[in-house]
C-alpha positions, 0 to 999 in steps of 0.5 A, a space after each residue: 500500500 501507499 499513503 492516501 487520504 480517506 474521506 467518508 461522505 454522508 450525501 451524494 453532493 458531499 461525495 461529488 465535492 470531495 472527489 472534485 477537490 483532489 485530483 486522482 480521487 476515487 469513490 469507494 463502494 464495496 472495495 472488492 476490486 479497488 482495494 486489491 488493485 491498490 495493494 498491487 499498486 495497479 491503482 494509486 488514488 490520492 483520495 478515497 471517498 467512501 459511499 457506504 454512508 450515503 443513503 438511498 443507493 441500495 435498493 431493488 425495485 420494479 418500475 414499469 417495464 424495468 428492474 432498477 437496482 441502486 448502485 450500492 446494492 450488494 450482490 447477495 441482496 440482488 441474488 436473494 431479491 424477490 423482485 429480481 427473481 420475478 422480473 429477471 431471474 438470470 440477473 439473480 443467478 448471475 449475482 449469486 455466482 459472483 465470488 464467494 460469500 464474503 465478496 457477495 456480502 460486500 461487493 456492489 453492482 455500481 462498483 463492479 460496472 465502474 471497475 469493468 474488470 474483463 472477467 466480471 459478471 455484471 457488465 455482461 448483464 448491463 450490455 446483454 439487457 441493454 440497461 441504462 446506467 444513471 449517474 450523478 450527471 446523466 444517463 448512459 446507455 449500456 452499449 456506450 458505457 464500457 469502453 475498454 479494459 478497466 475503462 468506462 464512459 464515466 468522467 472524473 468525479 462522476 458517480 453511478 447511482 443506479 442501473 435500470 434493466 429492461 425486463 426481457 421475455 427471456 434471459 439466461 446467464 451461463 459462465 465457465 469460471 475460474 474455480 479459485 476466483 469465480 471470475 468468468 473465463 467466458 460468460 454469456 448473458 443472453 436476453 430475448 425481447 420478442 424476436 430480437 436477441 442480445 448476446 453479451 460476452 464477458 471474460 473472453 476479451 479485454 472488455 465485455 462485448 456483444 456477439 453480433 453474428 450469434 445475435 443475428 442467427 438467434 433472432 432468425 431461429 431461437 434454438 441451440 442448433 442455430 449457433 452450435 456450428 458457429 466458428 467464432 474468430 479468436 482475434 482480439 480474444 484473451 490468452 492466459 494461463 486459464 485458456 487460450 484465445 482459441 479455447 475461449 472462441 470455442 466456448 462462446 457458441 457452446 455457452 450461448 447454446 446452453 443459454 438458449 436451452 435454459 431460456 426454452 426450458 424456462 418457457 
């Protein structure tokens, strides 16, 4: 570790002001990603602004055709939420498979998507469902939010307040994960809205992305057979000790087919 300043905000306005005062300040939510990054000196903020005392940022509620989740909502609360299970069961399944018990009780959805780890689960739900990310300054479409490895469209001092997920006709999340960390080696979030299908892939590359060919095929024929013969290109995919780019490319259509089957079985 290294020297930094810690401040605890009581309101969003105070948090925004504290972030603006010092260059290279970072908001602190659950700290499940930021604190380890600081320990390894991959992140070196001059000031941490703790959001845990800010009221009104932890909730799960259905509003019309959307499921809205507050940025400080813990993974475990989403996993156990009756509203999430009823509106988007795949989202509850995703949250329940993040990390271990300790991580699920501390980690938050806002922290996860703001950090945008290449193997994180929540970014695939934001992209797969076409969610809208609400911040202290604006609303950002999910398709424009994730911009690169550990990078997002957030500006300095901008804080995520909630995420609004459109409720699909069907959805599934399937991941092949690292046994130690439970991060995705490849994770697929699939959502169907009428005949339109969205497929988001996490873990396979530097940043979550949509698989356009798989989406096109499934929009014409929503069946596992429609994607089983797809040869996904390994270009720009990740190779590491957990799997080669070719291995990840092979997994993408395989896991997508499983996600389709889950949707069909759920009716």
